[in-house]
N, C-alpha and C positions, 0 to 999 in steps of 0.2 A: 184794490177795491176793499171797502170795509162793509161788514154785514151786521155791525152792532146797531140795534134799534136806537134811534135818536130820542133823547129824553127831553121833557119839558122841565127846565130848571126853574124852581120857584123864584119869583121876582125878589123876595127878601134875600135869598142867597146871592143872586146876581148883584144886588145893590151892595151887599157886604164885600163881595169880591171887587167891585168897581171902585168903592170909595177909598181903597188903598190901605186902610188901617191894619188890616189883617196881615199885610206883608211885613210889618215890623214886629209881629208877635213872636214869642218864643216857640220852639218846636213843640213843647208840651201843650201850650195854649192852642196852637193850630190843630194838633191831634184831638184835643178835647172838643174843639169846635166841630171838627169832622164827625166825631162820635155823636155829638148832640144832634147834628142835622141829619145824619145818614145811617147810623147803626140800625139794624144789622147789615145794611146793604153797602158796607164800606170795608175794604180790605187792603192790606199791604201787598204789593207785587215785589217779590224778592227773588233775585237770581241766585243767591247764596254765593255770589262771586265777588262781592264788595262789602267792606265793613259797614257802609252806610245803611244798608238794609237791616243788618243785624242790630245796629244801634237804634234804628227807628223801632224795631219790634220790641226791644228792651224798654224803650220809652213808652210804647203803647201798653205793654204789659204792666208797667208801673202806674200808668194813668188809669187803666180799667181793663184787667185781664178778661173779663166777661164779654167785652165788646171787641176784643183783638182778634181779627181774622188775618190769615196769611195764606197767600197762594203762590205757586211757582210753576214754571214751565220746564218739564224735562224733555229736552230736545232729542235725547237718545245719543248725544255725543259729548256728554259732560264728563269731566275727570272724576276719578274716585273720591278725591278730597272734597268735592262738592256734595256728593251723596253722604259722606261721613258727617259733614257739617249739618245736613238736614236732620240726621238722627240725633246729633248733639243738641240742636235747638229743640227738637221734639221732647227730648228727655229733660232738658234744663227748664223749660217752661210748661211742660205738660200739655202742649197744644197739639191741635190737628193741623197738618199742613195739607192744603188743598192742591194736589198735583194734577196738572193738565199735560196731556201728551199730544203730539201731532197725530193726525189721522194716518194710519198705516198705509192705506191705499195711495194717499198723496205722496208719501215718502217713497214707496215702492216705485211708483210711476216716474218720479223725478230721478231717482238713482238709476233705474233701468235705462232711461233716455240719456242722461247726462253724466253718469258716473258718481262714485262716492265722494270725490273731492272736487266737484264742479266749482266750488267757491273760490278756488285759486285762479280760475281761468279769466274771470272778468267781474267787475262790480255788479253787472246785471245778474250774473249767475249766482254770485254770493248773496245778493239781496233776494233772489228767488228762493234760495235755500233757507234764508232767515224767515221769509214769508211762510213757507211750508212748515218749518220746524218751530217757529216762535209766534209769528203774526196770527196765523189762524187759531192756534190754541188760546192766544190772548183774547181774541174776539169772543170765544166761548166763555172764558173766565169772566170777562166783563159783562156778559149777558145777565148775570145775577147781581150786578152791582150798580149803584147810582153814583158812587165815588170810589176813587182808588188812590193809594198812597205810594209814592216812589222815593228813592234816595237820590234823585237828581240834584246836582249842585252846579252853579255856573263855572266853578273852577275845575271841573272835571275834564272839559275839552272845549274846543272852539265851537262845536255844534250845540253846546248847552249854555252859552253865555247869556241867552235871553230868558232863561228859566225864571219863573216867578213862584212865590210861595204857594199860591192857589190860582189855578187856571181853569178856564172853560175849555175842555179838551175836545175841540171840533173834530180831531182825527178819529175819536172814538165816541161818536154819538152825543157830544155835548155833555159828557160826564164831567163831574168836578174832579180835578186832579190836584192832590195835595203834595207839595214838595217841602216838608217841614225843615229840612236841613239847609235851606236856601242861604242862610247867613253863616253857616259853619264852614270852616276850612278843613282840609284834610287832617291837619294837626289836631283840630278840635275833635274830629271823629275818632282818630286813633287814641287820643287821650281819654275820651269817654269809654271806649272799649276796654282799654287797659285798666282804668280805675275801677270799672264795674265788672271786670272779668267776663265780658261779653264774648261768647264763642265766635270765632271768625274762621275763614277758609285757611287751611294750613299752607296753601300755596302763596299767601301773602308774605310769609316769612322766607320764601324762596325767590323773592323778587317779582312776584305777580301782583301788582296793585289792583288789577281788574281781571277776573276770571270768567270766561264764557265757555263756549264749546272747546274741547281739548285741542282740535286742530287749528283753531282760530285764536288761540291765546299763547302768549310767550312772556318770559320775564323781560323786564326793562332795565336800562342802566340808570344809575342815580342822575337826577336832573332831567330825565326825559318826561314828556307828557304822560300823565297817569294812565291814559287810554292808548298810548302808543304801542302797547303790546297786543291790542285787539286789532285783527285784520291789518297787521303791520305792513303788508305788501301794497296797501292802498294809501292815497294821500289823506291827510287829516280831515278834510272836509267831507269825506264819504264814510267815516268810521262810525256808523250807526246801523243798528239792525232793522230799523223801521218801526219798532214798537213805539218810540216817542216822537218820531218825525213823520210817520206815515209812508206809504209806498206810492211812487208815481205809477201811472198806468202802464208805463213801459218797463216797470220792474226795477228801476234804479234806486228808488227809495230816497233820493237825495233831496 
């Protein structure tokens, strides 16, 4: 269930999204469009667990640092390397990171009833944990926004192949969702990060292309799907936390 208030998107914005031209724009032009239409009620959602988010924030900062907002969700189960990266980003760009935490009472109730590692027992329980630790905080984060920016790319996983550059996010109250790296490959992302010395999570160098909560992330072998190290005990069609796909009423989030 989602509790984000539904927005009335201006018709001009809807028309720009529908006519398709925006989907061929560069990442920088997409970000500038987002700033012009929605600032200051637009922000990047970054997990600090993938280079895409860090590359986007660097692009945002180069485009207009005064309009560059960044929020993240601290689930309480993140690895130390992720916290280290948050501090590096804060120091590098002189920015404020808006951190949202899960509600303590909800975490306590869930853990007392189902244990600390309930996510290994079933997809339903794993999605329940994601909903408490990530989904609900995201709803609060989006309450202050009309648009949000993510690092989604079609090449990341089978669950993201239909991602478009700009979307009407029905899962989250019809907010505008910008995915500026829609036409970038993983190689493009890594090349940009290297050339511009963008700070990234230290676990990437240890074989973790995607880093989430510590017990739900592992290194992958060369040639494996980039997100195969996330919730690796599940099949590839269920490897989403629900933030971008929504949660089913029964908790599966598929």
